[in-house]
OpenMM code with the backbone's topology and positions (N, CA, C; nanometers):
from openmm import Vec3, app, unit

residues = "MET THR SER LEU ARG THR ALA LEU ALA ARG ARG HIS GLN LEU ARG ALA LEU ARG ARG ASP GLY ARG ALA ILE GLU ARG ALA VAL ALA GLY ALA PRO THR LEU GLU SER ALA HIS GLU LEU ALA ALA LEU ALA ALA ARG ARG".split()
positions = [
    Vec3(0.0817, -0.1191, 0.0000),
    Vec3(0.0000, 0.0000, 0.0000),
    Vec3(0.0862, 0.1257, 0.0000),
    Vec3(0.1977, 0.1219, 0.0700),
    Vec3(0.2849, 0.2381, 0.0768),
    Vec3(0.3437, 0.2713, -0.0595),
    Vec3(0.3822, 0.1682, -0.1360),
    Vec3(0.4397, 0.1941, -0.2678),
    Vec3(0.3345, 0.2534, -0.3619),
    Vec3(0.2107, 0.2114, -0.3495),
    Vec3(0.1031, 0.2693, -0.4304),
    Vec3(0.0829, 0.4157, -0.3941),
    Vec3(0.0810, 0.4443, -0.2668),
    Vec3(0.0646, 0.5823, -0.2213),
    Vec3(0.1812, 0.6695, -0.2682),
    Vec3(0.3025, 0.6147, -0.2619),
    Vec3(0.4205, 0.6872, -0.3080),
    Vec3(0.4135, 0.7140, -0.4578),
    Vec3(0.3734, 0.6145, -0.5343),
    Vec3(0.3615, 0.6306, -0.6796),
    Vec3(0.2572, 0.7356, -0.7153),
    Vec3(0.1445, 0.7332, -0.6458),
    Vec3(0.0397, 0.8321, -0.6729),
    Vec3(0.0853, 0.9730, -0.6354),
    Vec3(0.1562, 0.9859, -0.5253),
    Vec3(0.2061, 1.1173, -0.4838),
    Vec3(0.3076, 1.1704, -0.5842),
    Vec3(0.3936, 1.0831, -0.6323),
    Vec3(0.4946, 1.1241, -0.7312),
    Vec3(0.4276, 1.1675, -0.8617),
    Vec3(0.3266, 1.0916, -0.9034),
    Vec3(0.2544, 1.1266, -1.0266),
    Vec3(0.1865, 1.2626, -1.0119),
    Vec3(0.1277, 1.2867, -0.8961),
    Vec3(0.0625, 1.4149, -0.8701),
    Vec3(0.1642, 1.5285, -0.8747),
    Vec3(0.2802, 1.5056, -0.8168),
    Vec3(0.3855, 1.6073, -0.8159),
    Vec3(0.4337, 1.6374, -0.9579),
    Vec3(0.4538, 1.5357, -1.0395),
    Vec3(0.4993, 1.5556, -1.1768),
    Vec3(0.3954, 1.6298, -1.2602),
    Vec3(0.2680, 1.5959, -1.2399),
    Vec3(0.1619, 1.6661, -1.3135),
    Vec3(0.1597, 1.8138, -1.2758),
    Vec3(0.1789, 1.8447, -1.1482),
    Vec3(0.1804, 1.9839, -1.1027),
    Vec3(0.2982, 2.0592, -1.1645),
    Vec3(0.4136, 1.9951, -1.1724),
    Vec3(0.5306, 2.0590, -1.2329),
    Vec3(0.5075, 2.0875, -1.3806),
    Vec3(0.4475, 1.9913, -1.4515),
    Vec3(0.4183, 2.0128, -1.5937),
    Vec3(0.3169, 2.1248, -1.6119),
    Vec3(0.2181, 2.1294, -1.5250),
    Vec3(0.1158, 2.2345, -1.5324),
    Vec3(0.1796, 2.3720, -1.5118),
    Vec3(0.2688, 2.3821, -1.4139),
    Vec3(0.3391, 2.5085, -1.3899),
    Vec3(0.4254, 2.5465, -1.5100),
    Vec3(0.4932, 2.4483, -1.5676),
    Vec3(0.5781, 2.4737, -1.6840),
    Vec3(0.4982, 2.5260, -1.8020),
    Vec3(0.3818, 2.4670, -1.8248),
    Vec3(0.2967, 2.5136, -1.9354),
    Vec3(0.2462, 2.6547, -1.9091),
    Vec3(0.2148, 2.6867, -1.7852),
    Vec3(0.1682, 2.8219, -1.7514),
    Vec3(0.2780, 2.9241, -1.7770),
    Vec3(0.4001, 2.8893, -1.7442),
    Vec3(0.5132, 2.9802, -1.7679),
    Vec3(0.5357, 2.9978, -1.9174),
    Vec3(0.5272, 2.8882, -1.9925),
    Vec3(0.5437, 2.8973, -2.1379),
    Vec3(0.4381, 2.9875, -2.2003),
    Vec3(0.3138, 2.9777, -2.1537),
    Vec3(0.2079, 3.0639, -2.2060),
    Vec3(0.2354, 3.2099, -2.1722),
    Vec3(0.2828, 3.2358, -2.0504),
    Vec3(0.3124, 3.3735, -2.0097),
    Vec3(0.4240, 3.4329, -2.0938),
    Vec3(0.5284, 3.3536, -2.1191),
    Vec3(0.6407, 3.4019, -2.2001),
    Vec3(0.5954, 3.4251, -2.3441),
    Vec3(0.5148, 3.3345, -2.3974),
    Vec3(0.4672, 3.3493, -2.5352),
    Vec3(0.3769, 3.4717, -2.5501),
    Vec3(0.3039, 3.5057, -2.4460),
    Vec3(0.2131, 3.6193, -2.4530),
    Vec3(0.2734, 3.7495, -2.4062),
    Vec3(0.4000, 3.7487, -2.3740),
    Vec3(0.4656, 3.8708, -2.3261),
    Vec3(0.4716, 3.9739, -2.4389),
    Vec3(0.4412, 4.1000, -2.4072),
    Vec3(0.4361, 4.2019, -2.5119),
    Vec3(0.5729, 4.2378, -2.5715),
    Vec3(0.6786, 4.2213, -2.4940),
    Vec3(0.8114, 4.2552, -2.5452),
    Vec3(0.9090, 4.1439, -2.5137),
    Vec3(1.0195, 4.1441, -2.5841),
    Vec3(1.1240, 4.0448, -2.5590),
    Vec3(1.1810, 4.0611, -2.4185),
    Vec3(1.1916, 4.1864, -2.3732),
    Vec3(1.2458, 4.2114, -2.2395),
    Vec3(1.1556, 4.1517, -2.1308),
    Vec3(1.0246, 4.1700, -2.1443),
    Vec3(0.9351, 4.1133, -2.0435),
    Vec3(0.9348, 3.9607, -2.0495),
    Vec3(0.9497, 3.9038, -2.1688),
    Vec3(0.9592, 3.7585, -2.1813),
    Vec3(1.0842, 3.7085, -2.1098),
    Vec3(1.1940, 3.7823, -2.1233),
    Vec3(1.3184, 3.7441, -2.0560),
    Vec3(1.3011, 3.7526, -1.9046),
    Vec3(1.2320, 3.8567, -1.8573),
    Vec3(1.2093, 3.8705, -1.7130),
    Vec3(1.1245, 3.7549, -1.6598),
    Vec3(1.0218, 3.7164, -1.7345),
    Vec3(0.9395, 3.6021, -1.6929),
    Vec3(1.0205, 3.4736, -1.6884),
    Vec3(1.1058, 3.4536, -1.7863),
    Vec3(1.1899, 3.3343, -1.7900),
    Vec3(1.2872, 3.3344, -1.6729),
    Vec3(1.3400, 3.4507, -1.6384),
    Vec3(1.4327, 3.4608, -1.5252),
    Vec3(1.3608, 3.4287, -1.3939),
    Vec3(1.2382, 3.4779, -1.3788),
    Vec3(1.1603, 3.4475, -1.2586),
    Vec3(1.1319, 3.2989, -1.2490),
    Vec3(1.0998, 3.2382, -1.3605),
    Vec3(1.0717, 3.0946, -1.3607),
    Vec3(1.1961, 3.0137, -1.3247),
    Vec3(1.3121, 3.0593, -1.3669),
    Vec3(1.4367, 2.9867, -1.3376),
    Vec3(1.4698, 2.9917, -1.1896),
    Vec3(1.4269, 3.0949, -1.1206),
    Vec3(1.4554, 3.1082, -0.9782),
    Vec3(1.3683, 3.0177, -0.8922),
    Vec3(1.2598, 2.9669, -0.9454),
    Vec3(1.1686, 2.8835, -0.8674),
    Vec3(1.2271, 2.7500, -0.8387),
] * unit.nanometer
topology = app.Topology()
chain = topology.addChain("A")
for resn in residues:
    res = topology.addResidue(resn, chain)
    for name in ("N", "CA", "C"):
        topology.addAtom(name, app.Element.getBySymbol(name[0]), res)
């Protein structure tokens, strides 16, 4: 049971990371200027 719980927790964590990554990609793609896109990318790298 513990290994199942661990696997489910890991899957949940990976899905959350992918969701965050996609949100950052959308923000960078929608940035009005190259400078603001760079700032968003820098903020994402610090996380």
